[in-house]
Chimera marker file (.cmm) of the C-alpha trace (Angstrom):
<marker_set name="trace">
<marker id="1" x="93.705" y="95.980" z="76.846" r="1" g="1" b="0" radius="0.5"/>
<marker id="2" x="91.991" y="98.475" z="79.129" r="1" g="1" b="0" radius="0.5"/>
<marker id="3" x="90.006" y="95.870" z="81.051" r="1" g="1" b="0" radius="0.5"/>
<marker id="4" x="93.187" y="93.919" z="81.854" r="1" g="1" b="0" radius="0.5"/>
<marker id="5" x="95.011" y="97.010" z="83.119" r="1" g="1" b="0" radius="0.5"/>
<marker id="6" x="91.967" y="98.094" z="85.132" r="1" g="1" b="0" radius="0.5"/>
<marker id="7" x="91.665" y="94.727" z="86.845" r="1" g="1" b="0" radius="0.5"/>
<marker id="8" x="95.381" y="94.153" z="87.426" r="1" g="1" b="0" radius="0.5"/>
<marker id="9" x="96.087" y="97.661" z="88.783" r="1" g="1" b="0" radius="0.5"/>
<marker id="10" x="92.687" y="98.019" z="90.524" r="1" g="1" b="0" radius="0.5"/>
<marker id="11" x="91.840" y="101.222" z="88.654" r="1" g="1" b="0" radius="0.5"/>
<marker id="12" x="88.172" y="101.960" z="87.878" r="1" g="1" b="0" radius="0.5"/>
<marker id="13" x="87.592" y="101.246" z="84.194" r="1" g="1" b="0" radius="0.5"/>
<marker id="14" x="85.922" y="104.570" z="83.329" r="1" g="1" b="0" radius="0.5"/>
<marker id="15" x="88.675" y="106.524" z="85.117" r="1" g="1" b="0" radius="0.5"/>
<marker id="16" x="91.361" y="104.634" z="83.178" r="1" g="1" b="0" radius="0.5"/>
<marker id="17" x="89.510" y="105.107" z="79.891" r="1" g="1" b="0" radius="0.5"/>
<marker id="18" x="89.463" y="108.885" z="80.447" r="1" g="1" b="0" radius="0.5"/>
<marker id="19" x="93.199" y="108.961" z="81.144" r="1" g="1" b="0" radius="0.5"/>
<marker id="20" x="94.021" y="106.874" z="78.078" r="1" g="1" b="0" radius="0.5"/>
<marker id="21" x="91.780" y="109.010" z="75.872" r="1" g="1" b="0" radius="0.5"/>
<marker id="22" x="93.515" y="112.190" z="77.078" r="1" g="1" b="0" radius="0.5"/>
<marker id="23" x="96.927" y="110.672" z="76.338" r="1" g="1" b="0" radius="0.5"/>
<marker id="24" x="95.716" y="109.540" z="72.917" r="1" g="1" b="0" radius="0.5"/>
<marker id="25" x="94.305" y="112.996" z="72.142" r="1" g="1" b="0" radius="0.5"/>
<marker id="26" x="97.706" y="114.520" z="72.961" r="1" g="1" b="0" radius="0.5"/>
<marker id="27" x="99.504" y="112.061" z="70.657" r="1" g="1" b="0" radius="0.5"/>
<marker id="28" x="101.286" y="110.016" z="73.305" r="1" g="1" b="0" radius="0.5"/>
<marker id="29" x="99.184" y="106.912" z="72.764" r="1" g="1" b="0" radius="0.5"/>
<marker id="30" x="97.500" y="105.330" z="69.773" r="1" g="1" b="0" radius="0.5"/>
<marker id="31" x="94.928" y="102.567" z="69.706" r="1" g="1" b="0" radius="0.5"/>
<marker id="32" x="93.970" y="99.608" z="67.617" r="1" g="1" b="0" radius="0.5"/>
<marker id="33" x="90.466" y="98.178" z="67.488" r="1" g="1" b="0" radius="0.5"/>
<marker id="34" x="89.486" y="94.558" z="67.217" r="1" g="1" b="0" radius="0.5"/>
<marker id="35" x="91.088" y="91.321" z="68.299" r="1" g="1" b="0" radius="0.5"/>
<marker id="36" x="94.493" y="91.943" z="69.842" r="1" g="1" b="0" radius="0.5"/>
<marker id="37" x="93.705" y="95.640" z="69.954" r="1" g="1" b="0" radius="0.5"/>
<marker id="38" x="94.179" y="98.136" z="72.707" r="1" g="1" b="0" radius="0.5"/>
<marker id="39" x="96.354" y="101.131" z="73.472" r="1" g="1" b="0" radius="0.5"/>
<marker id="40" x="100.053" y="101.413" z="72.733" r="1" g="1" b="0" radius="0.5"/>
<marker id="41" x="102.714" y="104.107" z="72.929" r="1" g="1" b="0" radius="0.5"/>
<marker id="42" x="102.981" y="106.265" z="69.841" r="1" g="1" b="0" radius="0.5"/>
<marker id="43" x="106.151" y="107.803" z="71.315" r="1" g="1" b="0" radius="0.5"/>
<marker id="44" x="108.889" y="105.813" z="73.038" r="1" g="1" b="0" radius="0.5"/>
<marker id="45" x="108.332" y="105.877" z="76.840" r="1" g="1" b="0" radius="0.5"/>
<marker id="46" x="111.918" y="107.046" z="77.371" r="1" g="1" b="0" radius="0.5"/>
<marker id="47" x="111.137" y="110.143" z="75.268" r="1" g="1" b="0" radius="0.5"/>
<marker id="48" x="108.039" y="111.232" z="77.218" r="1" g="1" b="0" radius="0.5"/>
<marker id="49" x="108.871" y="113.616" z="80.056" r="1" g="1" b="0" radius="0.5"/>
<marker id="50" x="106.738" y="113.287" z="83.160" r="1" g="1" b="0" radius="0.5"/>
<marker id="51" x="106.144" y="117.044" z="83.043" r="1" g="1" b="0" radius="0.5"/>
<marker id="52" x="104.237" y="116.541" z="79.783" r="1" g="1" b="0" radius="0.5"/>
<marker id="53" x="102.086" y="113.800" z="81.311" r="1" g="1" b="0" radius="0.5"/>
<marker id="54" x="101.381" y="115.904" z="84.397" r="1" g="1" b="0" radius="0.5"/>
<marker id="55" x="100.287" y="118.885" z="82.308" r="1" g="1" b="0" radius="0.5"/>
<marker id="56" x="97.978" y="116.709" z="80.220" r="1" g="1" b="0" radius="0.5"/>
<marker id="57" x="96.352" y="115.002" z="83.185" r="1" g="1" b="0" radius="0.5"/>
<marker id="58" x="96.545" y="117.638" z="85.922" r="1" g="1" b="0" radius="0.5"/>
<marker id="59" x="97.069" y="120.982" z="84.206" r="1" g="1" b="0" radius="0.5"/>
<marker id="60" x="99.659" y="123.465" z="85.464" r="1" g="1" b="0" radius="0.5"/>
<marker id="61" x="102.765" y="122.293" z="87.311" r="1" g="1" b="0" radius="0.5"/>
<marker id="62" x="102.855" y="125.564" z="89.262" r="1" g="1" b="0" radius="0.5"/>
<marker id="63" x="100.832" y="125.766" z="92.455" r="1" g="1" b="0" radius="0.5"/>
<marker id="64" x="99.729" y="129.344" z="91.689" r="1" g="1" b="0" radius="0.5"/>
<marker id="65" x="98.537" y="130.667" z="88.320" r="1" g="1" b="0" radius="0.5"/>
<marker id="66" x="100.788" y="133.750" z="88.615" r="1" g="1" b="0" radius="0.5"/>
<marker id="67" x="103.922" y="131.589" z="88.372" r="1" g="1" b="0" radius="0.5"/>
<marker id="68" x="102.732" y="129.139" z="85.727" r="1" g="1" b="0" radius="0.5"/>
<marker id="69" x="104.774" y="128.944" z="82.531" r="1" g="1" b="0" radius="0.5"/>
<marker id="70" x="101.964" y="127.585" z="80.343" r="1" g="1" b="0" radius="0.5"/>
<marker id="71" x="98.804" y="128.631" z="82.200" r="1" g="1" b="0" radius="0.5"/>
<marker id="72" x="99.767" y="132.082" z="83.536" r="1" g="1" b="0" radius="0.5"/>
<marker id="73" x="97.075" y="134.276" z="85.069" r="1" g="1" b="0" radius="0.5"/>
<marker id="74" x="97.989" y="137.510" z="86.868" r="1" g="1" b="0" radius="0.5"/>
<marker id="75" x="96.772" y="137.836" z="90.443" r="1" g="1" b="0" radius="0.5"/>
<marker id="76" x="94.432" y="140.738" z="91.131" r="1" g="1" b="0" radius="0.5"/>
<marker id="77" x="95.931" y="143.684" z="93.012" r="1" g="1" b="0" radius="0.5"/>
<marker id="78" x="99.390" y="142.140" z="93.248" r="1" g="1" b="0" radius="0.5"/>
<marker id="79" x="102.820" y="143.461" z="92.360" r="1" g="1" b="0" radius="0.5"/>
<marker id="80" x="104.605" y="140.246" z="91.400" r="1" g="1" b="0" radius="0.5"/>
<marker id="81" x="108.019" y="141.917" z="91.662" r="1" g="1" b="0" radius="0.5"/>
<marker id="82" x="107.443" y="142.625" z="95.360" r="1" g="1" b="0" radius="0.5"/>
<marker id="83" x="105.441" y="139.506" z="96.236" r="1" g="1" b="0" radius="0.5"/>
<marker id="84" x="107.368" y="137.093" z="98.464" r="1" g="1" b="0" radius="0.5"/>
<marker id="85" x="104.897" y="134.275" z="97.824" r="1" g="1" b="0" radius="0.5"/>
<marker id="86" x="105.402" y="134.671" z="94.079" r="1" g="1" b="0" radius="0.5"/>
<marker id="87" x="109.181" y="134.310" z="94.469" r="1" g="1" b="0" radius="0.5"/>
<marker id="88" x="108.851" y="131.196" z="96.645" r="1" g="1" b="0" radius="0.5"/>
<marker id="89" x="106.289" y="129.572" z="94.340" r="1" g="1" b="0" radius="0.5"/>
<marker id="90" x="108.582" y="130.188" z="91.345" r="1" g="1" b="0" radius="0.5"/>
<marker id="91" x="111.315" y="128.302" z="93.199" r="1" g="1" b="0" radius="0.5"/>
<marker id="92" x="108.877" y="125.453" z="93.934" r="1" g="1" b="0" radius="0.5"/>
<marker id="93" x="107.822" y="125.392" z="90.268" r="1" g="1" b="0" radius="0.5"/>
<marker id="94" x="111.403" y="125.406" z="89.003" r="1" g="1" b="0" radius="0.5"/>
<marker id="95" x="112.498" y="122.641" z="91.367" r="1" g="1" b="0" radius="0.5"/>
<marker id="96" x="109.468" y="120.518" z="90.518" r="1" g="1" b="0" radius="0.5"/>
<marker id="97" x="110.117" y="120.989" z="86.805" r="1" g="1" b="0" radius="0.5"/>
<marker id="98" x="113.790" y="120.117" z="87.212" r="1" g="1" b="0" radius="0.5"/>
<marker id="99" x="112.706" y="116.660" z="88.374" r="1" g="1" b="0" radius="0.5"/>
<marker id="100" x="109.690" y="116.125" z="86.088" r="1" g="1" b="0" radius="0.5"/>
<marker id="101" x="111.531" y="117.300" z="82.950" r="1" g="1" b="0" radius="0.5"/>
<marker id="102" x="114.395" y="114.849" z="83.575" r="1" g="1" b="0" radius="0.5"/>
<marker id="103" x="112.251" y="111.815" z="84.411" r="1" g="1" b="0" radius="0.5"/>
<marker id="104" x="110.338" y="109.903" z="81.782" r="1" g="1" b="0" radius="0.5"/>
<marker id="105" x="107.518" y="107.392" z="81.599" r="1" g="1" b="0" radius="0.5"/>
<marker id="106" x="110.213" y="104.707" z="81.243" r="1" g="1" b="0" radius="0.5"/>
<marker id="107" x="111.648" y="105.760" z="84.612" r="1" g="1" b="0" radius="0.5"/>
<marker id="108" x="108.340" y="104.808" z="86.246" r="1" g="1" b="0" radius="0.5"/>
<marker id="109" x="108.869" y="101.225" z="85.154" r="1" g="1" b="0" radius="0.5"/>
<marker id="110" x="112.552" y="100.999" z="86.027" r="1" g="1" b="0" radius="0.5"/>
<marker id="111" x="112.497" y="102.996" z="89.285" r="1" g="1" b="0" radius="0.5"/>
<link id1="1" id2="2" r="1" g="1" b="0" radius="0.2"/>
<link id1="2" id2="3" r="1" g="1" b="0" radius="0.2"/>
<link id1="3" id2="4" r="1" g="1" b="0" radius="0.2"/>
<link id1="4" id2="5" r="1" g="1" b="0" radius="0.2"/>
<link id1="5" id2="6" r="1" g="1" b="0" radius="0.2"/>
<link id1="6" id2="7" r="1" g="1" b="0" radius="0.2"/>
<link id1="7" id2="8" r="1" g="1" b="0" radius="0.2"/>
<link id1="8" id2="9" r="1" g="1" b="0" radius="0.2"/>
<link id1="9" id2="10" r="1" g="1" b="0" radius="0.2"/>
<link id1="10" id2="11" r="1" g="1" b="0" radius="0.2"/>
<link id1="11" id2="12" r="1" g="1" b="0" radius="0.2"/>
<link id1="12" id2="13" r="1" g="1" b="0" radius="0.2"/>
<link id1="13" id2="14" r="1" g="1" b="0" radius="0.2"/>
<link id1="14" id2="15" r="1" g="1" b="0" radius="0.2"/>
<link id1="15" id2="16" r="1" g="1" b="0" radius="0.2"/>
<link id1="16" id2="17" r="1" g="1" b="0" radius="0.2"/>
<link id1="17" id2="18" r="1" g="1" b="0" radius="0.2"/>
<link id1="18" id2="19" r="1" g="1" b="0" radius="0.2"/>
<link id1="19" id2="20" r="1" g="1" b="0" radius="0.2"/>
<link id1="20" id2="21" r="1" g="1" b="0" radius="0.2"/>
<link id1="21" id2="22" r="1" g="1" b="0" radius="0.2"/>
<link id1="22" id2="23" r="1" g="1" b="0" radius="0.2"/>
<link id1="23" id2="24" r="1" g="1" b="0" radius="0.2"/>
<link id1="24" id2="25" r="1" g="1" b="0" radius="0.2"/>
<link id1="25" id2="26" r="1" g="1" b="0" radius="0.2"/>
<link id1="26" id2="27" r="1" g="1" b="0" radius="0.2"/>
<link id1="27" id2="28" r="1" g="1" b="0" radius="0.2"/>
<link id1="28" id2="29" r="1" g="1" b="0" radius="0.2"/>
<link id1="29" id2="30" r="1" g="1" b="0" radius="0.2"/>
<link id1="30" id2="31" r="1" g="1" b="0" radius="0.2"/>
<link id1="31" id2="32" r="1" g="1" b="0" radius="0.2"/>
<link id1="32" id2="33" r="1" g="1" b="0" radius="0.2"/>
<link id1="33" id2="34" r="1" g="1" b="0" radius="0.2"/>
<link id1="34" id2="35" r="1" g="1" b="0" radius="0.2"/>
<link id1="35" id2="36" r="1" g="1" b="0" radius="0.2"/>
<link id1="36" id2="37" r="1" g="1" b="0" radius="0.2"/>
<link id1="37" id2="38" r="1" g="1" b="0" radius="0.2"/>
<link id1="38" id2="39" r="1" g="1" b="0" radius="0.2"/>
<link id1="39" id2="40" r="1" g="1" b="0" radius="0.2"/>
<link id1="40" id2="41" r="1" g="1" b="0" radius="0.2"/>
<link id1="41" id2="42" r="1" g="1" b="0" radius="0.2"/>
<link id1="42" id2="43" r="1" g="1" b="0" radius="0.2"/>
<link id1="43" id2="44" r="1" g="1" b="0" radius="0.2"/>
<link id1="44" id2="45" r="1" g="1" b="0" radius="0.2"/>
<link id1="45" id2="46" r="1" g="1" b="0" radius="0.2"/>
<link id1="46" id2="47" r="1" g="1" b="0" radius="0.2"/>
<link id1="47" id2="48" r="1" g="1" b="0" radius="0.2"/>
<link id1="48" id2="49" r="1" g="1" b="0" radius="0.2"/>
<link id1="49" id2="50" r="1" g="1" b="0" radius="0.2"/>
<link id1="50" id2="51" r="1" g="1" b="0" radius="0.2"/>
<link id1="51" id2="52" r="1" g="1" b="0" radius="0.2"/>
<link id1="52" id2="53" r="1" g="1" b="0" radius="0.2"/>
<link id1="53" id2="54" r="1" g="1" b="0" radius="0.2"/>
<link id1="54" id2="55" r="1" g="1" b="0" radius="0.2"/>
<link id1="55" id2="56" r="1" g="1" b="0" radius="0.2"/>
<link id1="56" id2="57" r="1" g="1" b="0" radius="0.2"/>
<link id1="57" id2="58" r="1" g="1" b="0" radius="0.2"/>
<link id1="58" id2="59" r="1" g="1" b="0" radius="0.2"/>
<link id1="59" id2="60" r="1" g="1" b="0" radius="0.2"/>
<link id1="60" id2="61" r="1" g="1" b="0" radius="0.2"/>
<link id1="61" id2="62" r="1" g="1" b="0" radius="0.2"/>
<link id1="62" id2="63" r="1" g="1" b="0" radius="0.2"/>
<link id1="63" id2="64" r="1" g="1" b="0" radius="0.2"/>
<link id1="64" id2="65" r="1" g="1" b="0" radius="0.2"/>
<link id1="65" id2="66" r="1" g="1" b="0" radius="0.2"/>
<link id1="66" id2="67" r="1" g="1" b="0" radius="0.2"/>
<link id1="67" id2="68" r="1" g="1" b="0" radius="0.2"/>
<link id1="68" id2="69" r="1" g="1" b="0" radius="0.2"/>
<link id1="69" id2="70" r="1" g="1" b="0" radius="0.2"/>
<link id1="70" id2="71" r="1" g="1" b="0" radius="0.2"/>
<link id1="71" id2="72" r="1" g="1" b="0" radius="0.2"/>
<link id1="72" id2="73" r="1" g="1" b="0" radius="0.2"/>
<link id1="73" id2="74" r="1" g="1" b="0" radius="0.2"/>
<link id1="74" id2="75" r="1" g="1" b="0" radius="0.2"/>
<link id1="75" id2="76" r="1" g="1" b="0" radius="0.2"/>
<link id1="76" id2="77" r="1" g="1" b="0" radius="0.2"/>
<link id1="77" id2="78" r="1" g="1" b="0" radius="0.2"/>
<link id1="78" id2="79" r="1" g="1" b="0" radius="0.2"/>
<link id1="79" id2="80" r="1" g="1" b="0" radius="0.2"/>
<link id1="80" id2="81" r="1" g="1" b="0" radius="0.2"/>
<link id1="81" id2="82" r="1" g="1" b="0" radius="0.2"/>
<link id1="82" id2="83" r="1" g="1" b="0" radius="0.2"/>
<link id1="83" id2="84" r="1" g="1" b="0" radius="0.2"/>
<link id1="84" id2="85" r="1" g="1" b="0" radius="0.2"/>
<link id1="85" id2="86" r="1" g="1" b="0" radius="0.2"/>
<link id1="86" id2="87" r="1" g="1" b="0" radius="0.2"/>
<link id1="87" id2="88" r="1" g="1" b="0" radius="0.2"/>
<link id1="88" id2="89" r="1" g="1" b="0" radius="0.2"/>
<link id1="89" id2="90" r="1" g="1" b="0" radius="0.2"/>
<link id1="90" id2="91" r="1" g="1" b="0" radius="0.2"/>
<link id1="91" id2="92" r="1" g="1" b="0" radius="0.2"/>
<link id1="92" id2="93" r="1" g="1" b="0" radius="0.2"/>
<link id1="93" id2="94" r="1" g="1" b="0" radius="0.2"/>
<link id1="94" id2="95" r="1" g="1" b="0" radius="0.2"/>
<link id1="95" id2="96" r="1" g="1" b="0" radius="0.2"/>
<link id1="96" id2="97" r="1" g="1" b="0" radius="0.2"/>
<link id1="97" id2="98" r="1" g="1" b="0" radius="0.2"/>
<link id1="98" id2="99" r="1" g="1" b="0" radius="0.2"/>
<link id1="99" id2="100" r="1" g="1" b="0" radius="0.2"/>
<link id1="100" id2="101" r="1" g="1" b="0" radius="0.2"/>
<link id1="101" id2="102" r="1" g="1" b="0" radius="0.2"/>
<link id1="102" id2="103" r="1" g="1" b="0" radius="0.2"/>
<link id1="103" id2="104" r="1" g="1" b="0" radius="0.2"/>
<link id1="104" id2="105" r="1" g="1" b="0" radius="0.2"/>
<link id1="105" id2="106" r="1" g="1" b="0" radius="0.2"/>
<link id1="106" id2="107" r="1" g="1" b="0" radius="0.2"/>
<link id1="107" id2="108" r="1" g="1" b="0" radius="0.2"/>
<link id1="108" id2="109" r="1" g="1" b="0" radius="0.2"/>
<link id1="109" id2="110" r="1" g="1" b="0" radius="0.2"/>
<link id1="110" id2="111" r="1" g="1" b="0" radius="0.2"/>
</marker_set>
């Protein structure tokens, strides 16, 4: 139950509710009302990549919109092919994704 998680992990209840609702909206969690109800995984934790969770909760993995795979926005007055910052940020994005795509929600429990 949300209240139990909030108290045990010292997470503000409203903050936790928002996170759980986002995960439910994206199909990762489901919920059951009534006695014995609460949230539960709709997908096995070992099948949920951390990159998916991060995108749901935080948005783009990339630090700049011009290197984002899912939220791309071109920079004004920039030639991406000649931009050194663009090249470096693509490397940062790719390295971050190489970790987050391989790790799952289950890994958070067994780390």
